Structures are given as C-alpha cells and as structure tokens.
N, C-alpha and C positions, 0 to 999 in steps of 0.2 A: 317540740320546742319552738318559737316567734321571735324571728329575728324582725326588728326597726329600719321601714325599708331602705333608711340611708349608709341603711349598711345589709346589708341584701351585695350591693353587687362589689366589683375593685372602686374605693375615690378614682375618681379624677387623679389627685399628684398621684395613688402611685400607678398608675397606668402613663402615664405622662413621663416617673420614675423608669419604663421597664421601656418602654418608644422612646426615650433621648438617646441615647449608645446608637438600634440602631439607627436613628436619623442623623445621625453627628459622621457612621460609617458610611449612607446612601449619599448625601452629601458632598463628604469626599471627596468616593468615586469621580464624583460626575463631575465635579472640578477641576479635579486629575482629566478626567478622559476628555472635558473642552476644553481645554490648555492648549494658546496656541501662541508658539512659541515670535517673543515682540524684535524683532529686525533689531539689527544693533543699528545705531547712528551714519547717514551716510556722508565724509566732504563733498561739501555743493561746490557744482566742478569750479568757475571761477576761482579755491579758498588758495593760497594760501601752501605751499606742503612749509611742514614742522623747519623752527631753526637756531639755533642753536644763541646765547646768551652771557653774560661776559657784566659783572656788575666793577664799578671802583672809580677815584679818581678823575676826571681829566686837567689832564694838565696840560694838553695843550688843546692848537686850531685856527691851525692854515685850512688855508683854499679847495673844501670839496676832500676834504678828509676832517677824523677825531681819533688824537689821541691820548686812547688814559692806562694812565695808570691797578696798575690791581697787585696786592696784596696778598700773600695767603698766611696761614699762622704756616709755621715753617717749611717757610719753599720762601728759594727772593721771590723782594719784586719782581713784575714783569712789567711792557710799556708791550700795548696793543691798537694797529693805525686800523683804521676800518678806513673805508674810500664813502660816503655819504654821494648820495645822485639825488634824481626828482622825485624820484618811490620812495626815497628815508619820509621819515613821517620822525613826526620829533613835535615829543609832550615836554609843557617849560619851554622855557630861557637856559642854552646856553651859554656857554659862560666860563674858566677854569676853574679849578679848582671846584669846579657843582660834579656832589659824588649822580653817576647816570646808571643806568643796565641796558646796554646796547642788545641788540636782537641784532644776529646778523645773522648774513648763507653765506658759508666762502668761492672762493671761482677762481679763475687759475690767475684776473688778475689781481688778489688780494681777497677780503672782508669784505662783505659791502655792507655796509649796514642797513637794515630794514627797519629796522623803530629807533628812539632810543627813550627812553623815562628816564627825567630825568627830578632828584625827588632833591624834597621842596626841606631845603635847610631850618626849622625847628630850636632856632637861638630858645634859651631861656633866659628871663633875664628876671631878676627880684626888687 
C-alpha cells in the first residue's frame, strides 16, 4: 500500500499538539526557578512617620490653633483642638464653618496639626 507523501509522517499540527503540554511545563519550571523576590518599598529616610486623621467642621481659629467639631453618628459631638506651627501644611483657605481633614501627631504639648486639607464647598444653584 502506497500512501501519499503528505500523509506518511505526522502533520505539523499533531506534532504541535503533542509538544504543547511539555513546552508549557518547561516554561513554567524555568519561570519558577528563575524568579527573584521583589523587595518591599522602603520609606525615604527624610519621610515623616504616619499620623492620624480627623475630619470635621472648623468652629474657631484662635492664633496658633484650630478647633474642629466632629460629629459621629450615634455618639455625642466632640471638639478637638490642634496646635499649628511653622511645619503645618495648609491646603485651601481656613475659615469658620469650613469642612476640613486634619492630619496630626500627638505630642506632650497636645495634638500638633501636620497637614490641614480644606474641603471645597460645592453649592448647587438652580
């Protein structure tokens, strides 16, 4: 029995289908063995340590301080006083009744505001 030349040997598609699982396993093994762990991000040495945040409404702005009233659902309102110094970064214009988020660090003298973000009031006019 004589077969056509094209059909005497395995076709290229069949060879590929037989070799695909073996190639996949080899590639996975190579990737697994050559992987290097990625080091975690390091904080720059000059970066400030983390600080706490409080959001609320400004009730008073005495010199060198900011008093924020905070309302939490199910709890009584509380007023927090923060000291402001030359290192305090203020984003926006401080004014009474403005909504703010204060990032602060607790110290022996009191809570020192590190960053104050004034939220823009979006009034809708129709």
